[in-house]
C-alpha positions as CSV (number, residue, x, y, z in Angstrom):
1,M,315.3,50.6,365.3
2,P,311.8,52.1,365.1
3,T,308.8,50.0,366.1
4,T,306.2,49.0,363.7
5,Q,303.9,51.7,365.2
6,E,306.6,54.3,364.8
7,A,307.2,53.4,361.2
8,Q,303.4,53.5,360.5
9,N,303.2,56.9,362.1
10,R,306.1,58.2,360.0
11,F,304.5,56.9,356.9
12,K,301.2,58.6,357.7
13,A,303.0,61.8,358.5
14,T,304.6,61.7,355.0
15,V,301.3,61.1,353.3
16,Y,299.6,63.9,355.2
17,H,302.4,66.2,354.5
18,A,302.1,65.5,350.7
19,L,298.4,66.1,350.9
20,S,298.8,69.4,352.6
21,D,299.6,71.2,349.3
22,P,296.5,72.7,347.8
23,I,297.7,72.1,344.2
24,R,298.1,68.4,345.0
25,L,294.6,68.3,346.4
26,E,293.2,70.0,343.3
27,I,295.1,67.4,341.1
28,L,293.7,64.5,343.1
29,D,290.1,66.0,342.8
30,F,290.6,66.3,339.0
31,L,291.9,62.8,338.7
32,R,289.2,61.3,340.9
33,E,287.0,60.0,338.1
34,E,289.6,58.9,335.5
35,E,293.2,59.0,334.5
36,K,294.3,62.1,332.6
37,C,297.3,63.3,330.7
38,V,299.4,66.2,332.1
39,C,298.4,68.2,329.0
40,E,294.8,68.0,330.4
41,I,295.7,68.7,334.0
42,I,297.8,71.9,333.5
43,P,295.1,74.0,331.7
44,Q,292.3,72.7,334.0
45,L,294.2,73.9,337.1
46,N,295.6,77.0,335.4
47,I,299.2,76.3,336.4
48,I,302.4,76.2,334.5
49,Q,304.2,72.9,333.9
50,P,307.3,73.6,336.0
51,V,305.0,74.1,339.0
52,F,303.1,70.9,338.2
53,H,306.4,69.0,337.7
54,G,307.7,70.1,341.1
55,T,304.7,68.7,343.0
């Protein structure tokens, strides 16, 4: 059974891994000021929807 510290470290590693994708960081930057629809995000980041959906 992992300790609380080990569980926290695993959680942090998961979050950092998710943030290591440049597209995800671009999406977070774009959403920083307000909530947006996918139909607004896709053209702004110049990506196709299947790529967006897979992130």
